[in-house]
N, C-alpha and C positions, 0 to 999 in steps of 0.2 A: 484523817484527811491531811493533806499537805498544807502547812500554814500559808495562808494567803492574806494579804493585807485587807483589813476591813473595808477600806475605801475602794479597792479594786472590786471586791466582791459586791459591795453595795451598788457600785456603778453599773455592773453588768445586770444585776437584778432590776435596777431602775429602768434599764432599757427594755427588759421583758415586760415590766409593769406598764411602761408607756405604750408599748405595742398593744397590750390588751385594752388599756383605757382608750386609745385612739380608735380601736375597732368599735367599742361601745358607743363612743361619741358620734362617730360617723353613721353607725346604724341608727342611732336615736335622732339624727338630724332629719327634719321633715322633708318629704319629697317636694318637688315643685308645686307651687300653689294650684296649678291647673288640675291635679289629680285629687279626686275625692272618693269616698266610700259610702255606699248606700246599703243598708241592711234590709233584706226582705225576709219572708218566712223561712226559706230554705237556702238562701243565697246571700253572699256578700259581693256586691257589684262595685268594681273599681273602674272609674271613668274619668276622662278629662273634663274639666269644669264646663267647657263649651258644649259637651254632649249630655248635660243633665236631663233634658227632656227625653232624649233617646234612652238614657239609663232608666228612667221611670217606666217607659214603654217596655223595655227589655225585662224589667222586674215583673211586670204583669204577665208577659209571655212566658218567662222562665217558670213562674209558679204554676201556670196552667200546664206546661210541659211536665213539670214534676208530678202534678196530680195524675196526669194521663199515664206516664210511664211507670210510676211506682205501683199503680193499680195493675198494670199488665204484668210486671215482673214480681210483684209481691215482695218488694224489697225497697228500703229507703236508707240512705246514708245516715250515720249517727250524727254527723256534724254538717254545718252549712258548706255548700260548694262555693268556691271563689270564682267569680266570672269577671274577666278583664275585657274591656272594650277598647281595642287598639284603633287609633285614628292616624291617618296620614300615609297609608300605603295604597297602592292601586292594584294589588293582587288580592282577589277574594279568597278567603280561607278561614279555617278555624282549627282548634286543637283541643284535646282533652288529655289530662294525665292525673293519675292518683298519687304521684310521687310527692312526699312531704305533706301535701294537702290535696283534696279533690279540687281540681281547678280546670276551668274552661277559658280559652281565649277566642275572641271573635274579632276578626279584622273587618272594620266598618267600611266596606266597599262592595260594589255589586259585581257579579260575574261578568266577564267580558265575552265577546263572541267566541274567542279562542277557548274559554272555559266551557261554553256550551258545546262547541264542536267536539272537544276532546274528552270531556267528562260528563256531559249531559246535564249541566246546570241550567235551571230556568232563569229568566230575566227579571222576575218579579221581586221588588224590594221587600214587600210585606211577606210574601211566601219565603223568600230567601232567608230572612232573619229567623222566621219561625222554624223552617226546616233545618237550618243550621243548628239551632238550639236543640231540636229533636234529636238530630244525629249525634251531637257532642254529649248531650246529657245521657243518651242511651249508652255511650261509651263509659261515662262515669258510673252509672248504675251497674253495668256489666262488669267493669273492673273492680267494683266495690264488693262483689260477691266473694265469699270465702268459705272454706270448709270449716268444720268444727275445730279441728286441730289448729288451723291458721287463726281462727278467732281467739282461741286460748292464748296462742303466741302473741297476738296483738294486744291482748289485755295485759300482758306482762312486759313486752318489749316495745310496744308502740307500732307505728306504721313503718316497719322495716321493708324497704323496697324489695319487690318480688316475693319475699316470704309471705307477707300478709296481703299481697295483691297478686295471687298466682296466675290469674288470667292474662297478665302482661306477657306471659310466656306462651300463650296460645297462638295458633297460626293467624296471621292477618286476614286470611280468607274468612275465618270465623268472626273475628272482631269487627271488621268492616262490613261484612255481609249482615251481621246482626244489627249494626247501627243503621245501614241503609234500609233494612227490612222495617224497622220501627219508624224510620223517617217516612216510609212509603205506605204504611199499613192502612191509612185512612183515605187513600185515593190520591194524595199528593206525593211529592218526593220524586227522586230520580228513577226509582224502580217502576213508576207508572208513566214515565216520560217516553216521548217518541224516540229519543236518542237511544235508550237502552234497547228498545225493540229493534231499532236499526242495527245496532251492534250485533245482536243475536242473529238477525237475518243474514247479515254479511258473513258471519262466522260459519253458519250452516251452509249457505249458498256456495262457499268456497272451501268447504270441508276443513275448517280451521278451529273447531272446538278443541281446546287444549286438554292435555292430561292433567290430572289433579295435582301431581307433584310440581307442575310448572307454575301453578297459580296459587299455591298455598301461601306464598310470601311475596315480598317485593323483589322479584327476580328480574334482571335485565334479559329479556328473551331476544332471540335473534331477529324475529320479525315483528312488525308493528302489531300491537294489541290495543284494544280500546283503552283510552286513558284510565289509569287506576284499575287494573284488571282485578285486583283483590276486592274492590268495591263492586264492580260489575258482576263478575262470576260468583263472588261471595254472596251477593244478594240473590242471584238466580238460584243458587244451590240451597240457601237457607229457606227461601220461599218454597222451593220444591219439597223440602222436608216438612215444612209447616202444612202445606196443602195435602201431602200424602198421609202424614201421621197425626195431624192436628196441631194447633198452635202450642199446646202444652209440651210438645216435643222439645222446644227450645229451652224451656226451663229445666226439663229433665236432663237435657244434654249439658247444660251449665252445671248442674249438680255433680255430674261426672267429671267435667273438665276442671272444676276447682280443686279436685283431688289430684289429678294428673293432667295438667294443661297441655303437655306435649304429646299426648296420645289420643289424638282425635279419632283414629280408627278404633281403638279400644273402647272409647266412650260410646261411639255409635253402635259397636257390637253389643255393649251392655244395655243400651236403651232400645234399639230396634232389631237386635239380633242380625245385623248385617254389617260387614266391614266397610271402610271408606271406599276402597276401590270398586266394590260392587255397586254401592249407592251412586258413585260418580258415573259409572257406565250406564246405570239405569237412568240417571238424570240426562246424560247425553242423548240417549235414545228417546226420552220423553220430549226434550227440547227439539230434537231433529224432526220428530213427527209433527209437533205443533207448528214449527216454523215452516215446514214443507207444505202444510195445509195453507198457511198464510201466503207463501210464495205462489202456490197454485192459483189462489184467488187473484193475486196481483197480476199474474201472467195471463189471466183470462182476457184482459184488454191488451192491445199492442203496446209493447215497451218502446220508449223513445230511443232511437239510435243516436249514439254519441261517438265522437272521435276523442280518444284519450291521449294526451300528450305525455311523453316520457320526461319526467322532471326529476330534479334532485331532491333528496331528502325523503322523509316519511310522508310529509304533507305538503300540498300546494294550497295555500290559503289566500283569500282576498284577491283573486285575479281581477285586474282592472285594465281594460284596453287604453292605449294612448289616444289622444284626440284624433289622430288620423287613422286609427284602427289597425296599424301595421304591427304593433308591439303590445304584448301583455305584460304588465308588471305583477308580481305576486310575491308573497312571503313564503319561503321554504323553511320548514322545520325539520330537524333531524337530530336525534339524540338530545343534547342540551343546547344546541346552537340554532340560530336563525339567520337567514340571509334575505336580502331584497334582490330579486333576480328578474331579468327581462328575457322574454321568449318571443321569437319571431312568429307571428300568427300563421304565415304561409309555410315556412320550412320547418318549424319546430326547433330551430337552433336557439340555444339559450346561453346567457352569460350572467355571471355574478356581478351585481352592481355594487353592493356594499353589505356588510354584516352588521348586526346589532346584538347587544347582550341578550335582549328579549324584545322582539318586535310585536307589540300588542296594539296594532294600529287600528283594527276594526274596519277602516276604509283606507284606501290609498288615493291621494289627491294628485292628479296630473295637472300641471300648469297648462293653460290653453295653448301655449306655444310649444309644448312638448319637450322643453329643455330641462325641466326639473320636476321632482316629485316631493311630496310632503307625507311623512309617516309619523306614527307615534312610537317612540322607543322607550322601553322601561330599563332603568338602571337601579342596581341595589345600592342605596345610600347608606344603609346600616343593616345589620344582620336581620333578615326576614322582612325588611321594608323596601319595597320596590316602588319607584315613582316614574310615571310616564312624562314625556315631554315631546313636543313636536320637533321634528328634524327635517330640514330641507336637504335633498340629495340631488346633486348634479348628475344628469343622465349620461353625460359623456365621460366624466372623470370618476364618478362615484364619491366625490368629496361631500362631506356632511357639514351642516351648519345648524346649530341649535337656534330655535326661534325664541327670543326672549319673551317672558311673560306667559309661557304656555305650560307651566308645571301642572301635572294632573290632567293633561288634555289628551283627547283621543278623537278618532273619527273626523279627520280634516276633510274639507271640500272647498275648492276654488270656485268663485263665481265666474261667469262667462268672460269677464275682462281680465281675470287674474289679479285684480287689484284688491279683492276682498277674500279673506280666508275664514270660513266658518269652522267651528270645532265645538266639541262637547268637553266640559270640564267637570271632573268629579270633586265633590266635597263630602267625603264620607258616603252616606247612602243617598245624597242629594246630587242631582246632575243639573248643569246649567248650559245654556246655549250662548256662545260668544262669537263675535265677528271681529277679526283683525283687519283694520285699514292699513294695507301694506305701505302706502305712500307716507302716512304720518306715524305709523307704529302704534296707533291708538287701538285699545281693546274695548269693545262695547258689548255689554250684556243685554241679551234679548229678554223681554218680559213674556213668560209662559205661565200657564196655569200651575199652581203651586204643587199639585199632587202628581204631576207628570214626571216620569222617569225616562230620560232619553237613552236610546241604545245605539243609534247610528243616524247619519244624515247624508243627503246628496243634494247638490245644487243643480237647479234646472239648467238645460242648455242655453236658455235665454231668459232674461228677466231677473226678478228678485225672489222667486219661489224656492223654498227648501222642502224636500221630501224627508220626513222623519219616521223612523221606527221607534215607537214609544210603548210605555206600559203605564197604566194607572189602576188603582184598586177597584174602581167602579166598572171599567170596560174590559180590563185585561190587556192583552197585547193588541196593537193596531197600528195602522199607518195614518199619518197626518201631514198637513201642509202648514208651512209658516211663511208668511209674507214679510220679507226683511224690510220692505219699504213701509208698509202699513202697520206692521207689528201684530197681525192677526194670526190666530192659531185655529186650524180647521181640521177636525177628525174626518178621515175618509172611509176606512173600512177596517174590519177586524173583530175583536171581542173574543170572549171565552178564554180557554186555556191555551189557545193556539199561539205559536211563536212565529214572528214575522221577521225575515232576514232584512238586511238593509235594502231599501227600494232603490232601483236604478231607473233613470229616465231613458225612454226611447229617443233616438236622435232628433225626432221632430218635436219632442216635448209634449206630445198629445197622449202619452200613456206611460204607465209605470210597470216595470217588471219587479217581481219579488218572489221569494221562496217562502213556503209556509207548510206547516204540518196540519192544516185545518181538516184534511181528509184522513189523518192518522199516519201519513207518510209524507216526508218532505218532497214536494214537487214545486214546479215553477208556474207562476200565474201572471196574468196581465190585467191591469186595471185601466180602462179607457175613460178619459175625462169627459168626453162628449156625451156618451151614453150612460156612464156610471156602471158599466157592466164588468164583471169579473170573468175571465176566461182561463181555464186550466190548459197549460201548454204542454206538459210532459206527464209521462207515467214511468216510474222507475221501480226496481225491485229493492233498492237500498235507500238512497236519498240523493237529491240534487239541491245545491245551495248556491247562493251568491250569484245570481244571474246578472250579466252585464251585456247590454247591446252596444255595438261599436258602430262607428261611421262606415265600416266596411260591410254592413248588413250581416254581421256574424254575432251570435250570442255565445258567450263563454260562461262556464259555471264550474262549480266544484262537485265532483262525483265521489260519494263515499264507497270505499272498497275495504276488504279485510286487510289491505296493505296501506290504509290511510286515505286521506283525501287527495284526489287526483284532479288535475286541471283538464277540463273537457270542453270540446266545442259541440254544440247541439246541432245535429245534422237535419233535424226535422222538428217541427212544432205542431202540436195538435190544436184543435179548436173545439173545445167542449165546455159546457157550463162549469163555472168554478164555485158554485154555491152562493149562499146568501151574502149580501153585503156586510151584514152584522150578525155575529153569532151571539147566543145568550151569554149574559155576564158570567164570569168565572165563579165557581163555588169557593168560599174561603176554606183555609185549612181548619178542620174541625178541632177545636180545643175546648176544654171545660172552662166555664166562667171562673175567673180568679180575681179576688180583690185583696191582695196581700197588704198586711200592715207594713208600712215603710218607715224607716228611721234613718235620718241623715247622721252619719258618724263623723263628718268633717273631713279634714285633709287626710289623704292616704298616709299610712305609716307602715314602714317595712316590718315593724314588730308584729303586725297583725298576723303575718305568716312566717316569721323568722324564728320563733321558739323551736327548740328541738322536739321533734315528733316521734323519735325512736332512740333507743340505746341498744346497740348490738354488742353483746359480749364476745370476747375472743381471748384465747389463751395461746401464748407462744413461748418459746424457750430462747433465752439469750442472756448474756452477761452472767452466766453461771447459775441461773435460777429461772423459775417460771415467771412469766410476765402476764399478769391478769389485766385486761383492758376493756374499756367501753368505747364504742365508736358511734358518732352521730354526725349528721350533716344537715344543711338546710339552705333554702333559697327563697327570697320573697317572690310573690307572684308576678311582679314586674321585672324580675331578673336584675335588680339593682345591687343586691347584696347576696353573697353566697359564702358559705363557710364549711369547713370540715373540722372535727375535733376528736382527738383520741386522748383519753385520760386513763390512768391505771397505776399499778404499783408492782414492784418485784416481790415474789414470794419465795422464801420467808422473810427477806430483809425488810420489806416495807418501803424500799426506796421508791419515791414517786416518779412518774413519767407522764409527759403530756406532749402533744403535737397539735398545734392549732394553726389553721390557715384561714385567712379572711380576705375577701375581695370586694371592693366597693367601687361602683361606677361613679365617675365624676361628670355629672351632667348627662342629659338624655341626648343620645345621638352623636356625642362627641367621639366615642370610641375609646375614651380614656378611662382607666381604672387603676386604683391603688390596691396593692397587695401587702398584707402584713402576715407575719408568721412568728410563732414562738414555740420552741420545743426543748424538752429535757429528756435525755435518754441515759439509762444506766448501762455501763459497759465494763469489760474486764481487761486489765492490762497484765500481761505475763512478763515478769522480770526474773531471770535466772531460774526458771521453772516454777516460780511462785506466782499465784494468781492474786491480783489486787483489784478491788473494785474502784472504778472512777466514773465520773459523770461528765457528759457533754451537754452544754446548753447553747442555744442560739436564738437570736432574734433577727428577723429579716424585714426589710421594707423594700417595696418595688413599685415602679410605675410602668404601666403597659399601655400602648396605643395600638388599637386594632381597627383597621378600616377596610371594609369591602368596597370595591369600586369597579368600574368597567375595565380598568387596566389591571385588575388583580386584587389580591388581598395583601395588605401590608400589616406587619406586626413589628412594633418597636418597643423594646423593654430595657429598663434600667433597674438594677437591684443592688442593695447593700446588705451584708450579713455580718453580724457580730457573733463570734464563736468563742466559747470558753470550755476548757476541760480541766477538771480538778481531780487529783489522785492522792492516795495516802502512801505512795511509794517514796521513801527518802531519796533525796537528790534528783527527783524527777519534778521539774518546775511546772507550775500551772501554765497552761497555754491559753493565750488570749490573742485572737487575730480578728482583723476586719477584712472582709473580701468584698470587692466591688466587681460587678459584672454588667455588661451591656451587650445588646445584640439587635439585629434587624433581620427580618425575613420577608420575602416577597414571593408570592405564588400567583402565576397567571395561567389559567387554563382556558383554552378555546376549543370548541367542538365545531367542526365543519361537517355536519351530518354524520357520516360514519368515520370521520377522521378526527383525531385528537392531537392537540399540541399543548404541552405543559412545560412551562419554564419555572424554575425555582432558584432562589438565591437565599443563602443564609450566612450571616457573619456574626460571630460572637467573640467577645474579649473578656477575660477574667484576670484580676490582679489583686495581690495582697500588698497594699502600699507600704506596710511596715517591714516587709520581708524582701530583701534584695533578690531580684531575679525570679520572684514567685509570680509569674504572669504567663498567660497563654492566649493564643488567638487562633481562630479557625474560620475558614471560609469554604463554602460549598456552592457549586453552580451545576445545574443539571438542565438538560434539554431532552424531553421525551416526546416522541411522535409515533403515531401508529394508527392502524385501522381497526375498527371494532372487531372484525373477524379475520383480519389479515396480519401482515408483518408489523411488529413494533420494534422500534430502535430507541435505545437510551444511551446518551453520552453524559457522563458525570465527571466532574473535576473537583477535587478537594485539596486544600492546602492548609498547613498548620505551622505555627511557630511558637516557641516557648523560651522563657528566660532560663538562666543557668540553674535555677532551682527546680525546674520541671523538665519533662522530656516529651518527645513525640515518638511513638512507636509505630513501626511499619511491619506488617505481618498479621498475625492473629490478634483478635481484640482482647482487651482485658489483661494485657501483659506489662503495662508500664504505668507509672504515675504521671498523669498529664493527659495527653490526647492520643487516641488510637486511630490509625488509618489502616484498617484491615484489608488484607488480600486473601481471597478465598483459597488460594493454593497452599497456604502455610498453616501449620498447627500451632506455632509459637511466634512471638515477635522476634523476627530475626535481626532487625536493625533498630536502633534508637538514636535519635539526634535532637537537635534544637529547631530544625526547620525541615519540612518535608512536603511533598505533594504526591497525589495519587490520581490516576486517570482510569476510567472504565468505559468500555464500549460493550454493550450487550444487545442482543437481538432476541426477539420473541416470535417464534414460528409456530403457527397453529398446526396441531396434528389431528385432533379429534374434536368435533363440535358435538358435545354430548347433551347439554341442557337437560340433565336428569336430576331428580331428587330421589330421596329414599322414602317414598310414600308420604307419611305424615311427619317424618323426622325433620328437624330444623336445619337440614343440610342440603345444599344444592350444588351440584358439580356442573359448572358451565362448559368448560373445555379443558383439554390437555395441550400443553405447549412445550416446545423445546427452547431452552434459553442458552445458547452458546455465548461465551464472554471471553474477553481478553482484558487483563488489568496490568498496570505498570506503576511503579512508584520509585521515588528517590528521596533520600534523607541525608542530612549532613549535620555534624556537631560543630559548635562554635570553636574556632581555632584549628579544626582539622583541615588538612590540605585538600582532601577530596571527599566526595560523598559516596554513598553506596546505592546501587540500583537493584531493584527486585521486580520480578514479573511473574504472572501466573496466567493460566488459561484453563478452560474446562467447559462443562455444560451442566445444566440442571433440567430436570424433568419437572415441570410445574403443573399443578392442578389448581385451576381457578375455582375457588370454592366460596360459597356464601353461607354464613352461619347465622343462627338466630333468625331464620326466615328472611334473610336478606339484610339484616341490620349491620352485619360485619362482613366485609369482603377481604379475603386473604388468598395468597398463593402458597400452597404447601409444596415445597421443593425438595427433591432428592438430587444432590449434587455430586459430581465427580470432578476434582480439580487437581492440577499439578503446578507446583511452584518451582521456579528456577533454583537449582541446587538442592532441592528436596530429594530424598531417596526414592520416592515413588508417589503416585497419586493417592488421594484419600477420599473416602466417601463420607458425606455428611447430610444432615437434615436441617432445614431452616424454614422460617416463615417470612414471607415478603408481602408487603401491602401492594394492592393493585393501584395503578394510576389511571 
């Protein structure tokens, strides 16, 4: 080794040691006091302290779910499953993953009306929590299945991702279909719901049952499909297999899939002696015959005539007439975007009023003077956490104003004077009724029965009455009245497992309109206060929702079609008995009795799930010898700490190597995180033909701020790295440098139904303070706009500068020390300087809309596009009198492809480009991400 002063060497090693100690201390620091851990028989439940009572309830439910599902599958995990109860978001959801540890996440909020319409979720709080646990734990048991060879590998290597959880590579159609099947097996769940029946009826009615290659994965299909098509069609297909071949078919299919998870067709061939495409065709024929019989029965009575408005987007939701009945406001959903739009009731002409990141309003409140609207808008405050707030929108200008004090609020409604605004507020699985006095700004909470869950409300045309759509465990779903003056709550009608849409008042205030599936199909009903009679007003083949009577004696509603929910006007109303006032109470979800032994473990600690759960061996070649390595990674179940670590040694020298990265969140919801790193790598230095070993070591520390918001996602980072290289070559000094880097990026994507607009900005600066001129800076700005199935245009501008110790290369990538600004028409870096810029204009022209998969392979080809482009750049060296200009043009043939059943989207491109001054064009192949 080259002689290095002991002080310098010790100083660098101290830095590495400090990095490791900092990681350990941060990881050992306790989480915030509000998070605790509860141990049950087969679960570790992590919960905010305020949700302790709910955690105890979840423990009982989870143990009952474990007993039920393990008996069905004949399999139980070897270790406890971690169950995280997330609080503070207004989007209902859950997740399950076997990575690192078996873990389930439950977001403690109820499904909204949009969740019901798009994905078929029921509104019951009790049922929702139980069914969510059934669904997610079915995933855990399913993904915990392994072949004998995978089990042997796990006993040696631990929980290596994918290798010891092979079903992670199975098609989502199978994974989600399996979970929905077990969620629905005992009469509850989405599979037995009215929405799933409606989705199938519409698909058959309009000849829209998909090919199997279209729904194997999460593919973006060209036309609307029922929300979560892998759930819906996956369940229908899995249920068909179980009914035709017996329930044991699923366990036998799993035994095949754990050996080859990517060959669903081959597994079915081995189990039932029929390939996937044959079984899918048979399922389509079976479903078509069954649904056509149902449609024939529904069509035996006259079907209600409706006039359907041509509206923007996939869906027209929550249509609400203005006070004078001339205009209908509605929320239009399309792609990932949502807009509040107005449509003229007579002409059908519409206009965009405003957009929102996600409008989950449930109801739209018109002010009595017709000048403003109030809706509930959801915004992502941190990754995965969406919060609603009431927003007032000016009808003329579209200007928006947030209403203070209305976080977690939805379903607004004005009183007849416009001075009071009623709304529902979520607090986890609890809902509350609040009234805002607009003159004073005071919010008052109404006293309601404790077990009542509020779904929607409407204020009467006159007086203090509010009509409510509610649910409780005793009655089920029903409609009720609340007297805002007297504080009395009065149930009106309902019961059973039926769903009741938001009630709307007839203009005279003497009756309520509502939609319900009490007959098995969503139709519209009227309840008359004087007689207490229910009258059925419509008959439909698919479903009618959200009826609203206007001052113009028109009734608008939502009609479900295979192209989504459409805004419709009812041209006729029937008059026939609507059934009993009250239906029998709903049957609870059947679960075994469970009395688990519970143990409070105290405050949550990241170490509960942070220990390494696997060591993956690897052998590579470098530095003149074989490098034998072990890799591991981990993350605690709250996502606060994550790390990767590689350790090993060179063979036969025994020189050690390591590479450790550690990330620690700083506070919950702040978006701040610290990053630490330490690495040591053996390398080879060649001097005059002789090979000399040397080692590089580095320690890094960085700070990152990541913030999702309505205006886009911001990332700000700052990092410092201490680098050292030591060699045994005489006259080659040891190298010790410190590098500082900083950067900021911003991405804003907006979707206007079938249109997309994406803006990106990235700026980064790197410097070596001790080395003169060793600095560089880069800025990139891009604007991309396009249509889902039409023309896309991208404009990109990049600039770079560097000190005298570094360079900026213009031309092919990877040709200069410093920064590359590649131009596709060049094979090499033709110019290098200290400052440069590059501009690109590229179009994307659709040629073929394929939407084809390769049967059960994890590959889906969406379309083929032509990408003509023009690029230009300029560079100049410090002190030079003039710079150099370069340009190129060409075209690429792009194949928009989705891999891993939709998990990864890429463009595979074959390009032909020509650069100015080049002897001729050249052909190349590259991969480009979709935007």
